[in-house]
C-alpha positions as CSV (number, residue, x, y, z in Angstrom):
1,M,-0.7,-17.6,23.1
2,P,-0.8,-15.4,26.2
3,R,-3.8,-13.1,26.7
4,M,-3.3,-9.4,27.1
5,D,-5.0,-7.7,30.0
6,P,-4.7,-3.9,29.5
7,L,-5.7,-3.3,33.1
8,F,-3.1,-5.5,34.7
9,A,-0.4,-2.8,35.1
10,E,-3.1,-0.6,36.8
11,E,-4.1,-3.4,39.1
12,V,-0.5,-4.0,40.2
13,N,-0.1,-0.2,40.6
14,S,-3.0,-0.1,42.9
15,F,-0.9,-1.8,45.6
16,G,1.9,0.8,45.3
17,R,3.7,2.9,42.8
18,F,4.8,0.3,40.3
19,D,6.9,2.3,38.0
20,A,8.9,0.5,35.4
21,R,8.1,2.6,32.4
22,A,11.6,4.2,32.5
23,C,13.2,0.8,31.9
24,L,15.4,0.9,28.8
25,N,15.5,-2.9,28.6
26,C,19.3,-2.7,28.4
27,G,20.0,-5.8,30.5
28,V,22.4,-4.3,33.0
29,C,20.1,-5.5,35.8
30,S,20.3,-9.1,34.6
31,A,24.0,-8.8,34.1
32,V,24.7,-7.7,37.7
33,C,22.2,-9.9,39.5
34,P,24.0,-12.1,42.1
35,M,21.2,-14.7,41.7
36,G,21.6,-14.9,37.9
37,I,17.9,-14.3,37.4
38,E,17.9,-13.4,33.7
39,L,14.2,-12.7,33.8
40,L,14.2,-10.0,36.4
41,P,13.5,-7.3,36.1
42,R,13.5,-6.2,32.5
43,K,11.4,-9.0,31.0
44,L,9.1,-9.3,34.0
45,F,8.4,-5.6,34.1
46,R,7.7,-5.5,30.4
47,Y,5.2,-8.3,30.9
48,V,3.4,-6.3,33.5
49,L,3.4,-3.1,31.4
50,L,2.1,-5.0,28.4
51,G,-0.6,-6.7,30.4
52,V,0.7,-10.3,29.8
53,K,-0.5,-11.5,33.2
54,D,-0.1,-15.2,32.2
55,R,3.7,-14.7,31.7
56,V,4.1,-13.1,35.1
57,L,2.2,-16.0,36.7
58,E,4.4,-18.5,34.9
59,N,7.5,-16.8,36.5
60,V,6.3,-16.5,40.1
61,Q,9.4,-18.4,41.3
62,A,11.6,-15.7,39.8
63,V,9.7,-12.9,41.5
64,Y,10.2,-14.5,44.9
65,S,13.8,-15.5,44.1
66,C,14.9,-11.8,44.0
67,L,17.0,-10.9,47.0
68,L,15.9,-7.3,46.9
69,C,19.6,-6.4,47.3
70,R,19.3,-3.4,45.0
71,L,22.5,-4.1,43.1
72,C,20.4,-3.8,39.9
73,E,19.1,-0.4,41.0
74,V,22.5,1.0,41.8
75,N,23.6,0.1,38.3
76,C,20.5,1.0,36.4
77,P,21.1,3.8,33.9
78,A,17.4,4.8,34.0
79,Q,17.2,4.7,37.8
80,V,14.3,2.3,37.9
81,R,13.3,1.4,41.4
82,V,13.6,-2.3,40.8
83,A,13.3,-3.6,44.4
84,E,10.3,-1.4,45.1
85,N,8.6,-2.7,41.9
86,V,9.4,-6.3,42.8
87,R,7.9,-5.7,46.3
88,F,4.7,-4.2,44.7
89,L,4.5,-7.2,42.4
90,R,4.9,-9.6,45.3
91,Y,2.2,-7.8,47.2
92,Y,-0.1,-8.0,44.2
93,L,0.6,-11.8,43.9
94,N,0.0,-12.4,47.6
95,K,-3.3,-10.5,47.7
96,K,-4.8,-11.3,44.3
97,V,-3.4,-14.6,43.2
98,F,-2.5,-16.5,46.4
99,Q,-5.1,-14.5,48.5
100,I,-2.8,-14.4,51.5
């Protein structure tokens, strides 16, 4: 069972304005993704907001597979800045997890 870390979202947010709270979890982003990455961004962002750090770490490959093409952003009914959030998440992973 994954552990909840209530400060995880704040920690990611400290590297930039990670703002996925507006996500409706509608799935449009996954439907239009040219990479076919079903996880990004809706489930991944929800994991961050809920503080399920273990689930994010289990899906690092998906985080780095995103092309940052913004096709999901253009089609997002909630206007979530998906590519920017993915960049902040990558930066967090690089600094805190991989310590690059």
